[in-house]
Each structure stands twice: as C-alpha cells, then as structure tokens.
N, C-alpha and C positions, 0 to 999 in steps of 0.2 A: 573860541574853541568849543567844539561841540559838547564834550563831556567835562569841561573845566568847572571848578567851584570857586566863586569870587567872594572875598571878605568885604563888609560894608564900610570900615574905617579906611580913610585915605590920608590922615595926618602923618607928618614925618615923625618917626620914633626917635627917643634919646639913644645915643650910642651906648653900647653895653659897657665900655670902659668907664665912661663918665658916671654912669649909675653906680658902678662898683666903687669908684673913688668916694662919691657922696656917702654911700653906705658905710664905708670904712671910717670916714671922718666922724660920722655920727656915732659910730660904735666907740671910737677912741674917746670922743668927748664924754660919753656916758661913763666910761671907765674912769676918765680923769676926774669927772665931777664927783664920782663916788669916793675917789681917793681924797679929793679936796674937802669934801664934807666930813670925811672921817678925821682929817687933820684939824679942822676948825670946829669940831663938835664940842669943844670945851666951852665955847660961848653960846649959851642957849639961844639968845636973840639972833646972834649971827647964824647959829645952827638952824633956827626956824626959818630965817630968810633964805638961807642956802637950801634948805629942804624945799621951800616953796619954789625957788628958782629951779632947783633940780627937777621938780615935778613938771613945771612948765617946759623946761628945756627937754625933758624926756619925752613929753607929749609931742613937742615940735619935732624932735629928732625922729621919733617913731613915725610921725605923719610923713616926714620927708622920706624916710626909708620905704614906707608903704607906697608913697607916690612913685619913687624910683622903681620899686619892684613891679608895680602895676604897669608902668610905662615899658619896662623891659619885657614883661610878658606879652603885652600887646605887640611890641616890636617883633618878638620871636614868633608869635602866631602869624603875623603878616609875612615874615620871612618864610615860614614853613609853608603857608598857603601859596606863596609865590613859587617856592621850589616845587611844590606838588603840582601846581599848574604847569610849570615848565616841564616837569617830568612827564605829566600826562600828555602834554603836547609832543614831547619827544617820542613817548611810547606809541602814541597814535600815529605819528609820522612814520616811525619804524615799522609798526604793525601793518599799516596800509601798504607799505612797499615791500613787505616780506614775501618770499616765495612760498613759505609754508603757511598753513592756516594758523591763526592766533585767535584765541577766544578767552573770555572771562565769563564765568558761569556761576550763578547761585541756583535757585530753583529753575531758572531759565537763563538763557544766554543774555548777558548784559553788555557784552562787547564781542564783535566778530569783525574780522577784516575781509578784504576783497577775496583773498585766497580761500577763506572759509566758504564764501559764497560759491566760488568755482568748484571747490571740492565736493560740496553737498548738493549743489544744484538749486538750493533754496536761496531766496532773496534775504537781505539783511532784516527786513521787517518780519519775514516768516520765521527766521531763526530766533528773533527776540521772543518768540512765543514757544520755543522748543528748548529741550535740554539734551544732554548727552544720551539719555535713555531713549529719547524719541528718534535720534538719528542712527542709533546702533542697529545692526542686523538682529533679527529675532533671537538667534542663538547666543548673541553676546550682550543682550539687554540686561540680563542679571548681573553681569560683570560691570557694565556701565553704571547701573544703579548703585551697586556696592561701592564702586569707586567714588561716585558723586557724594553719597551720604558720608563716607568716611572722611573725605577731605573737607566737607562743610562743617563737620563737628569740631574740628580743631586742626592745628598745624600738624602736618605729616611730612615725612621725608619725601622729596621729589621722587617720582617713579615713572617708569615707561611701560606702556601697554601696547600690544598689537592685537587689533581685532578689526572686524569688518563693519562698515557702516552701510546703511541702505540709502542711496541717493534718491533725489526726488523722482528720477526716471525709473527707479526700481532696481538699479544695478547695485550689486554688492561690490565694495572696493575695500582692499586692505589699507589700514591707516596705522601709522606709528605715532602714538600719543605720548607726550611728556607733560605731566601735570604736577602742580604743587598748590599749596594753600597761601593766600594773601589776604590782607585787609584791604578791602576796596569800598571807599565811601562809607567807612564806619562799620563795615560788616565783613565777616569771613567770606571769601569767594575762592573759586578755583580758577587758576590761570593755566593755560596750556597751549602747546603747539601740536600741530598734526601734520604729518608728512604722508603723502599718498605713496604707498610702497606696493601697490598692486603689481606693477611690472616686475619689481624685484621678487615678490612672492611667486609670481608665475615662473620667473626665471629659476628661482630656487626649487620650485616644484618640478620644473623641467629637468634641472640638474639632478634632483633627487631621483626622479623617475628614470633618467638616463643612467644614473649610478646603480639604481636597483636593477634595471634591465641588463646593464653591463655586468653586474655581479652575478645575475642569474645566468647570463650567457657564459661567463667564466666558469661558474659551477657546473653548468649542464653541457658545456662544450665537449665534443668528442676528441678535440685536440688537447694535448698537454700545453698549458699556459703557465709560463714561469717568468717571474720578474726578478731582476737582480739589481742591486745597488751599484754604485761606481766601484766598489771593491770586489764585486763579483759574488756577493752573498745573496742568498735567496730571500726575497721579501714576499713573494706570492707563489703558491704551489696549489694548483686546482685539483679536484678529484680525478680528472683524467690523467694528470701527471702521476698521482698515486697509483692508479690502475695500471698505467703503462710501465712505470719504472720501479714500482714496489715500495718506495719510501713514502711514509705518511707526511702530511703537511707539517706536523709537529716535528718530525725527524729532520725534514729538509730545511725548514725556515731557520735563517740565521747562519747557515753554514755555506761554505763555498760550493759552487755548482757541483753536485755529486755525480752527475751522469756522464761526465767527460772521462773516457778511458785514459790511462796513464800515457799511452803512446800518441794520444791526440791532444795533449795539453798545449804543446807549442802552437799548433795550428789554431786551437781554440783561443789562446791569448791574442793572437794576431787578429782573428775575427772580432773579438770583443773590443779591442782598441779601435778598430775601424768603425764599429757601431757607436762607441762613445765619442767619436769625432763627427757623428752625424750621418753615417752611412746607413742605408736601408737595404737589407739583403733578403731575398725571397727564393724559395724552392731549392735550397741547397740540400743535397742528399749526403748524409754523414753516417758514420757508425758511432753509436753511443752504447752505454751499458746500463743494465738493470741492477737492482740492489744485490741480487745473487751473483753478479759478475758476468752474466750471460750477455752476449752482444745483441744489439737490436739496430736495425736499419731505420732511420728516420728521415723525414723531409722537414727542414728547418727554415723558418722565416723569422727575422729579428729586426728590431728598430729601436732607436733611442727613446727614453722616457723623459719628458720635459716637465719642469716645475712651472708654477704660475708665473714666475718671472722670466721664463724662457730658457732657463739654464738646464743642461742635461744632468739628470740625477739618477740615471740608471738605464737598464735595457729591458725590453719585453721580448720574450721568445715564444713562438708557437711551433710545436712539434707534432707531427703525425707519424704513427707507426706504419711503416711501409714494408715491414718484413714479409708479410704475405704477398704484397704486390710484387716485391722483388723475386720472391719464389715463383709467383705466377709468371712474371716476365721471363725468368730463367726457364720455367717449364714451357712457356710459349716458344722461346727460342729453340729449346730442345725439340718441341713438337714440330716446329717449322723445319728444323734440320731433318728430323725423322721423315716428315712429309716429303721433303725434297729427295731424300735417299729413296723412299718408297716409290715416289713418282718416277724417278729416273730408272729404278730397277724393275718397276711393274711391267708385266707383259700386256696389261690392258692400257688402252689410251685414256688419259685423264685430261679433260678439256674444260677450261673455264671461259665462259662467254658473258657479255653484258646483255642488257635488256634489248639492245639492237642486234643481238645474235653475232656480234663481232668476237672473234677468237682472241682472248687476252693472254692465256697461258696454255701450254700444251707440252706434254712429256714426250720423250724419245720414242715410246712404243707406238705413238700415232704414226710416226714415219713408216714403221714396218707394216701397219695395218692399211694405211691409205696410200702409201707410195710417194707422198710428198715430203720434201725437206721441211724442217721446222720453220725456216724463214718464209717458205712459200705459203704456210698456213697462218702464221701470226698476223693479226690485223685484218684478216680476210673474213667474210661472212661464213658461218658454219654451214650454210646451205651448199657450199661448194663440195661438201663431203656427202651430199644426199642426192638420190635420184630426183629428177625434175618433178615427178608427181608428188613427192613428199615435202617439197619446200613450202608451198602455201599452208599446209597443215601445221608445219613446225612454227612458222611465223605467227599464224593465228593462235596457236596454243600459247606462245609467249605473251602475246597481247592479252589474251584472256586471263592468264595467270596474274599479270601485273594489275589489271583492272578489277578482278574479282578475288584474287588470292587463291583461286582454284587451279589445281594442276591440270595440264592438258594430257598428261599421261598418268596411269594409275601408279600407286606406290609400288615399289619393288622393280625388278628388272622386266623390261619388255623387249620383244624381238622386232627389229626394224631393219630394212635394207640400207646399206651404205654404198657409197660410190668410190671405187678405186680410181687412182690417177689414170690408169689405162682404160677406164670406161666400164669395166665390169662391175656388177653389183656384188656386194659382200653381205652375207647374213650377219647381223650384229645383235648383241645383247646389251641393252643400255639401261643404266639406272642413274638418277641424278638427284641433286638437292639444290636448294637455293639459300641465299642469304641477302640481307639488305644492308647497304652501307651508304651513308650520305643520302638517304632517301631513294637510292637506286637499287634495282634488283640485279643480282649476279647469279649465275647458274654454273654448277660444277657437274659434269657428266663423266661417268666411267663407262667406257666403250670396250666391249670384248668381241673379238672375231670368233664366231662360233661355227666356222665352216667345218672344222673337224668334228665338232659336237653334233652338227646336223647329220654328218655321215654316220657317226656312232649311233645316233638315235634311230636312223633308218635300219642299221644293223640290229639294234636292240628290238625294234618293232618286229623285224623279220624273225629274230630269235624267239621272241615271245609267241609269235604266231606258231612257229614250229613246235615250241614247248607245249602250247595248249593243245594243238592237234596231236602231238606225240602222246600226251597223257590220255587223250581219247583213244588213240590207236592202241596204246599199251593195255588199257582196260579191256578193249574189244578182243585183243589177242589173248589175254588171260582167259576170258570166257571161252573163246574158240579152242584154246589148247585143252581145256577140260573136256569139251564135247568131242574134239578130234581124238583125244586119248582114249575115250570110251569107244568111239567108232573103230579105231585101229585095233584095240584089244579084242572087241567082239569079232571084227573081220578076221583077225589072225586066228582066233579060236575056231571060227568057221572054216578057214582055209586048212587048218590042221585036221579038221574032222571030215572034210570032203575029199573024196578020192580024185586022182588025176583025170579019170575019164568021166567024172560026174558032170552032167550038163549044167549044173548050177555053179561049178567052179569058176567059169569066166565072169559070172556076175559078181562073185566074191572078190575076184582079182580086180574087177573094175571099181568096186567099192573101195578097196585098199588103195588103188591108184588115185582116186579122187580125194581120198583122205590125205594121201601124201601131198597132193597139190594144195590142199587146204592148209596143211602143216607148213608148206613153203610160203603160203600167203601170210600166215601169222608171223613167220620169221621175217618177212618183208615189212610187215607193220612194226615189228619190234625194231628192225633196223632203221626204219623211218623215224621212230620215236627215240632212237639212240639209246634204247634200254634193253636191247637184245643181250642175252648172255653171251659174252665173247669167250673164245678159246684162243687167246693170243699166243703166238710162238714167234721165235726169231726166224724171220723169213727174208729171202732176197726178193725185193720188189720186181726185179727183172725176171726172176723165175716164175713169179705169179703171172706176169704178162705173157711169157712164153707158153705157160701151161694153158691159159685161157684163150690164146690166139686162135686156135682151131675152132673153138666153140663160137668165137665172135664172127668168124668167116661164115658160119651157118646162119647167123642172124641177119646178114646184109645180102643185098642182091648182087647179081653178077656185074652190074654196071658201077658198083662202088668198090674202089680199091682200098685195101688196108695196108698201111705201112707202119712198121715199128722201127724206131731208132733208139736203141738202148745203149747205155754206157757199158764200157768194157769191164769196169770194176763193179763188184756187187754192191747193192744198196740195201744194207741190212736194216730192217725195221721190225718192231714188235707189232704184229698184226694178226688178225683172223683172216686167213687166206680166202675162206669162203665169202666173207663179206666184201673183201677187196675185189674178188672176181665178180660178185653181184653188182658192185658199183660200176665196173668196166662194162658189164653187159647192159646196164641201164643207160650209160652214156652212149654206147654203140646203137642201141635201139632209138634213142632220141636223135642221134645224128642221122641214122637211116631215114627217119621220117622227115628230116629237114632237107634231104637230097632226093626228091622223087624222080629226078631225071639223071641221077648218078652223081658221082663226085669222088672225093678222097678223104679218108680218115687217117690221121697221122697220130700215132702214140709214141711219145718220146720220154726218156728219163734223163735226169741229170742231178747233180748236187747243187744245193742252194744254201748260202749263208744268209740268214735273216739277222739284220743289224737294227740298232735303234733308229737309224736313218730310214731304213726300209719300212719299219713299223710306222714312223711318222708320215712317210710318203704314201703308204697304201692303206693305213688305218686298221691294220690287223697284224697279228703275229707276235710271237714271243722270241726274243733273240736266241739264236742257236743254229745247229746244222740240221738241214732237212733234205729228204729225197723229194725231188720235184718231178711229178708226173704231169706231162702236158698232153691233153686230148684235144685235137683240132679237127674240125670238119670244114668242107667247102660249101656248106649248104646255104640256105636263104638268109641265115642270120636273124638277129632280133633288133627291134627298135628299142629305145631307151625304156619305154614304159614296160615292155615285155621283159627286158633284161632285169629290171628292178624286182619283178614278181616271179622270176624263173624258179626260185627254190620254194615258193609258197606251196603248201600242200593243196592238192586238188585243182591247182591252176593249170590250165591247158589251153593251147590255141587250136587244138584239133576239133573236128566236128564231133557231135555227140555220138558216143558208141565206139570211138577209135582211141580213146585215151582216158586214163584214170586221173592223171595229174599228180601221180605219186612218184614217178620215175626219178626226177631230179631231187625231189624231197628226200627220197630214200638215200640217194648218193650223199646229200648234205648230212643226213643223220649218221651215215657210216663214217664219213671223214671226221666229223666232230667227235664220234665215239672213240676214234683212234687219236684224239688230241691233235688233229691236223687242221688245216685250213683249205678252203676252196674258193677260188675267185673265177669270175666269168667275164670274158671280153668278147663283144659281138657288135656288129654293125649290119644293117640291112644290106643284103647282096654280097657281103664280104665274109660270110661264114662265122664260126664260133670257136673259141678256144677256152677250155677249162684248164685251170692250173691247180693242181692238188699238191699240198705240202704235207709230208708225213715225217715225224721226227726220226732222225737216223740214230742207230745204235753206234757206240764207239768202235766196235770191232765185230767181226763175224765169229760166231760161236758154232762149233761143229755140232750138228744135230745128232743126238744119241737116242736111238730108238729103244724104248724100254724093253727089257727081256720079259715078255709076257707069255705065259703058257697058253695053250689052246683054251678058249673060253669054255667053261662048264655051264651047261644050260639047265641042269637040274640040281636039286638039293633036298635035304631032309630037315633043315633047321626050322625053328619056330620064329616067326616074324610078327612083330607088332606093327600093324598098318594103320596109321592115323591120317584120314582124308575126309574133308568136309563135304566134297561133291559126291553124292550118293552113287551115281552111275560110274564115276571113275573108281570109287572104292570097290564097288561090286565087281567090275570087270578086272581090276588089278588082283583082287582076291581070287577070282576064278582062274586067272592066268598063273598065279603063284601056286595055287593048289594043284593045278594040272601039271606043274613042274615038280611036285612032290613036297612042297613046303607046307608047314602048318601055320595058318594065318589067324591072328587075333586082331579084330578090327575095332576101330574107335572113330567117332564122328567129330570129335573136338578135343582140345587139349586136356580138359579136365577128365574126360572119359579115358583118354590115353593113359593118364597117370594112374587112374584107378585100376585099369586093366594091367598095367605093368606091375603094380604092387601086388596084385592078385596072382600074377603068373611070373614073377620075376625070376624064379629059379629055372624056368624053361626058355625064356626069351633070349635069343642070341643076336637079333638084329632089329633095329628101329627103322621103319620107313615113314618119315614124317613130312607132311606138307608144311611148307614154311609158314603160310598164312592161315593157321587154324583159329577157329573162334575160341573165346574164353582165355586160353593160354596158347600163345603161338608156338610153332615147332621148336624154335631155339630155346624158349623157356622150358618146354617139356624135356628137351634133351639135357639141359643144364641140371634140372632137378634130378633126373634119373641118373646122370653121371655121378652126382654127389653120393648116390647109394651104390652104384656099380660103375666104377671107373673104367672097367674093361669093355663096357657095352659098345657095340659098333652101330653106326648110324648112316643112313642114306636119305638126304633131303631131296625133296621134289617140289616143283612149283611151275605154274604157268605164268607167274608174275614177272615183272621186269627186273633188271639187274640192280636198280637202286634199292629194291626190297632185300635182295641178297646181301648187298653191302651194308645196309642198315642193320640187318641181323648179324653181321660179322661172319657169315658163312663162307664166302669166297676168300676173305682175307685170311681166315684161319685154315684154309685148305681142306675144309670138311667136304665129304663126298656129296655130289649133287648131280641130279639128272633132270633135264628140262622137259616139261610137257610141250607137245605130245611126244610120247615115246612108244616104240614098238615092243612087243613081248620079248623078242630076242635081245633088244638093247637093254631092257630091264633085267633080264636074266644074267646077261654078261656083267652088268654093273654090280648086281648083287654078289656074284661069285668073286668079283675083284675086291669088293669091300670085305667079304667074309674071309677070304683066303690070303689076300696079298697086302691089305692095308693093316698096319699095326693099330692096336687099340690106343685111344688118346687118353 
C-alpha cells in the first residue's frame, strides 16, 4: 500500500488474557508469601530462609510480569499498526473513489485524491509541492493562510469555508471546504474535503440578481402589486399600491384586502377561490375603492403564488388605475356621438377618404350638394365629384402628401370647382385634415357649396365700387355746392340790380341758368353716392309715375311707345318724389338709347311680398311688403358681361362723348337710399327689365299742407353767420344785408363762439355751416344754447347726408338748408325759422 507504515517484528504475540492471568498469579503469590513470612517470622532461621526464598521468588515473579507486559505491549503495537494500515488502506480506497476532493496537508499537501487533481487542474506531484495558500484565489489567500496555520497549531473544531481557488488554467472556482485537525504519521495535519460549488454560486447569484431585479421592478412598477396569502391577508404592498389606493404598506400588510368595496365582496371571494384553485385571470375591469372611500376603476390581473414544493400559498394581483382611461373612453364615445350628430346636421359635406381616394364615410349634406344618394358615393373614388381637369391634380397631391408629408393644398380653406350629378360645376370651399392609422393615411374634408357666397361677393364688390365712387362724388359735390352757392348769390344780386331793359340782363340770366344746371348736376352726384339730403314724404308711387309721364314722353322719340300699367289701389311709400322722378328719367333715357330703331317702354306697378324663400332664391331683400315698379324696354338687351357691370359708375357701352356712365349708377344710388332693391334682367336681342322694390307703408295718410303765411323776404334781425368758405360767406353776408339784416360773420367755430359772447344780447339767429374748422357747427350751437336756450339756428352744408346724421341735425328736426341755395330760398327759410319755428 502506497502510504502504509510496516512494523519489523513478525512473531506471534501472547494473548492478552493469558498475560493477565500470569500477572494476577504472580501478584497473589507475592501477597501470600508476605503473609506466610509474617506468620513464620518467629523462627529466625526459617525466617531467613523464607526471606531469601521470597527475594528470589519476587525477582522471578517480577521478571515474569515484566516479560508478560512487554509481550503484551509488542502485541498491542502490532495490532495498532495493523489497524492503522488497514484504516489507511480503507481511507485511501474511499478517498480515491470519492466524488469530492480529499486532501491532507501540513506545510504542503501530503495526500490528495483524483478529485482534487480534477478540481485544481494540477497533477498529484505538483500538488505535493503546494499548500492551500498556493491554490487559493488572491483575494482569499489570507483566509487560507490563517486557516492552515490555525489548524496546524492544534486541534480545532471542524469548520466549513467557502472561497474561490485559482485553477491551473487561471479560472476561479468556488469551493466548499470542510477541514479539521488530525494526527498523521506522528504529526498534526489538516484533513479536508472540497466540493466545487461554482454552479451553485452562480445559480445563487442569478437568483439573487433576479430577486433584486424583481424587487426593483416591484418597487418601481407603475402598477399596484399586491400579494395575498391563502386567507386573503396582504403580504406585499408596493409603492404604486400606496400611491393609487392611499394605504401605506405598513397599514395594509397583515390585513384583509382593503380595496374591495362592500358591494363587491361576494364577487371578489368567488374570483379569489378560482385563483387559489390555479386559475390565471387577466385584464378584468373592476371597481375598487381608495382609502378615502372614493371609487376607482382598475384593470386587474391575478395568478396563484406557488411554494418551492409546488403548493399554492397565496395570490399575486396586478392593478392599473384606468379611471382616466375610462373617462377618456366615455369622452371619446360622447365625442363620436357629437361628431355623428354634427355630421348629420351639418350643412357642409363631410367626406372621409383613404390614401387611394376612395370615399369611406360621407354625411347627408353631400347628397344635397352633389345630387348623389349616399349609397351612390360610398366606396367610389372622390374624383367622381370633380371636373375632369381637376382629377389628376387631386391624385398627384395625395401621392405627394403620402411620400413627402407635404400638403398639396395650403392650410385653411381653398376654393375649387366640384361636379354635380347633373354635370354642372359647383363652386366649393374645401378644407381638410389627415390622420394616420395602421401606417395608412386617411383624409377628412369639409366641403361647402359657396354658390350663394359668390353671388354675394359679386354684389359686395359692386357695392364697394359704388361706395368708393360715391365718396368721391360726394366730396366733389360739396366743393361744387360752395362754388355754385357763391355764383348764384352774386348772380341774383346782379339780377336784382340790373333793369329789365338792360342789355346785360340776358347774360346775368344765362349765368343763373347755368348755375342752376350745375346745381342739378351736384344733386345727381349726391343721388349717385346715395348721400343726397332727402325730403321724404308719404307719396303714392302711382301718382309719381302719372306726374312724370308727360316729361318722359318728351325724352323719347316718336317711334318709341310708352305704356303704363298701374295698380288700381294706391302704393304708399316714404320717398323723395324728385329723386324717384329722376330715377325714372334716367331709366327712360337709357332705354331710348337701347332702341335706336324704335320700340316700347312699359312701366308697371304691383304689390310684392318678399319672403325668406324669395331672399334665398334671389340673393337680396329683407322680408316684408314692397311696391314693385317694373321698367321694361324692347331694346337690344345686354350680354352677361355688360349686365354684371351695368350699375358700375362711369361704365358705358356708348361711344365717347355720348354718355357719362352715371345714369344707372344714379338710379342704383337713389333706390338704395330709399332702402329698396333693384334687379336687372336682360338678354341680347330680347330687351331689358328693371325691377325696383320700395318698402310699402301700412296705410295711406292724408297729406296735410302746412298753413304757411306768405314768405317774408326781408328782416331787421341780427344774424351770426359762421361759414369757412370765404366766397360763400361774403356773398351770403351781402344778400342778407341787402335784405335788411345785420350780419356778424365768423370763419370757424372758435371765432363764432367769441363773436356770440361779444354780441349775445343782439344776436337772434345763428346760421352755421355744419362742417366748421376747430369747432363744428353742432358743437357751436350746443355751447351757445347752454347760455341762451331760446336762440334759433339754421344749419347749412354742401356735405352729404351722413354728415347730417352724424351731427344729429336731421334726427332732431333742426332747421337745415342745403347748398347751393338761391337768395329767395335763404330768405324764406330764415323767416320761417325766426317767425314760425319755436325755440328749442
């Protein structure tokens, strides 16, 4: 045997029992001999012989006993050596076949088995030159050295150590060492076993890491994670559960699940029993409660918890707060319902298409816009609702949007033509948006039929043109009025100074006649601008036509017939008869020029009720009762382009020098100023018809002529005249002074106030231009009236009616005379104000 120790003696040893008997007999004989010697000690000779015999016998017995003891010791040593040899043989056999590494070590290894060689990678011969310190990993060498030195110094309690060793290949492996002290071959040694626990350590590390990760996930999870035992008591309550439900982990742990409302307990117990029987439930939406008792919607998933032996020891629950999601879903449902209601009630078409331009959804309004039934449009390409020329552009725009993300139309609404089922094009206003779903583009368009809008835009453009030109005309008329007022005043003074037979008198009369024509021209300009000062009264439209009929006959040639077809009942309107007459004259002149070879003019009247349906159909009008005046000629008519521009100022189809282009514009302005409407119907070769709608009064009022005394042309009062136009002020002052008045003049509002305060005791009448510099006429009057409430006033202006209304002059019934005025008109107005109008 490799490590056995053999003894040199090979003789058979005396059995132990025999040696013991010999020793016992020898001992008893010595004891007996002592007793015998004591008994026979009375005979000295005998005693001497006995003593001698005893001595020899004692020596012999002692020698025998020593022999027996030595033989026994040799026998015991041989038996021990044999037992040790057998033990070593058994130890070696067991160690060599052990799965774990076995070693005996002093300063170096003195015994290692095959498993030790496999564990360390070193051969037996290499290990015999190494120690535990040498094979330990660097970080554990101090521990290995301390362990070795401690066990070599003396017996210690067996112990276990776990540390890593460095194998011959350089790999560190975890080993579980069990070591103790033994006597080996006469010296203290360390005996130990070593198990490779690297895989276990790795598994433990993996489990620890998994547990650490799992714990981190549980702590950081946005979901509430709750674990319950088989009795339903909380064993785990993560921070999300604290945040969602309000209970802290300390409050919840150990108590029955607190989040279950009372009315949900029965359903909860059924669910828990199913899970404890192995069921796994996911995505269940339930109502639970918070600590404050408020309800909360949750999505719940739960599964059983298993022990290491595979038995169910509880349940694990994952809950997410879906209260906001539920609210969002409810809001989405409400939004979808609102969208459906809006889509069905909308007057605009709402169309949804895919990236292939196929119509997916469409609302009822599309039926009214395009003329197709809903079923005829669903599933069809959107291009069926477009003119042929627009289809390639539409499809290219969709492709460009999908590939580049850029719109083929600008943001906001755009105007594009659509195609009705009957083939006519429709002007449309389109806005759209897009969304992506499942990687596909979808487009929602809102389509509005703007046919009526386009009509209104044309009317607005026409109205704006008229307004702009009217402002220009009004401004010109104001300046003309001031100039003409001065001309008429000077001419009238000259006429009064020149005798009837004076050769200069015809020239003066010609000047006055031309001035009168110029005054009528300014009135025409104001009528065109719809800002002429009106003198409306309750009049019968039929009476106006009858009165002007003879004058109209003088405007037309003999080859043109004039027919009037008037209603039997009166058509009472609030109108300025002069302006209505002027409108009829302008229409007659226009008709005459359109019938160079003769024809017929027909003027007819009737009643007309304008309804909401009429307004929608014709694009104008306010519901109510109207007097309808139709003016028809059988002339050359107008094409569409001419008809569209007929009421534009200065537009004419006549050659240069034959027309100003103001005739129909003035008619338009007069009718609008009377809150009426005018429409035009004409076709080339089929004549023209104008229809004029004027608001009817409810009943006819008898006209009562005011009882006016004969006008007084002279006076002796003192008048404050405030006029910023120098020539008008001078001529007016001259006229008034020639009539006997004392005149105090002022060039602006501030000067007028100073003059009044200087002469207020003498001034009986104020003649104020409305538009004075610095302080306008109304402001001057208001300040003076605060001092003298009985002061009388006459306002004058060549400005337009909106200035009068802005200053509140016409609304309050203040006396007013419009420029230009003749001296006799001014004198009559002054006497009326001074003698017949009460002080305000």
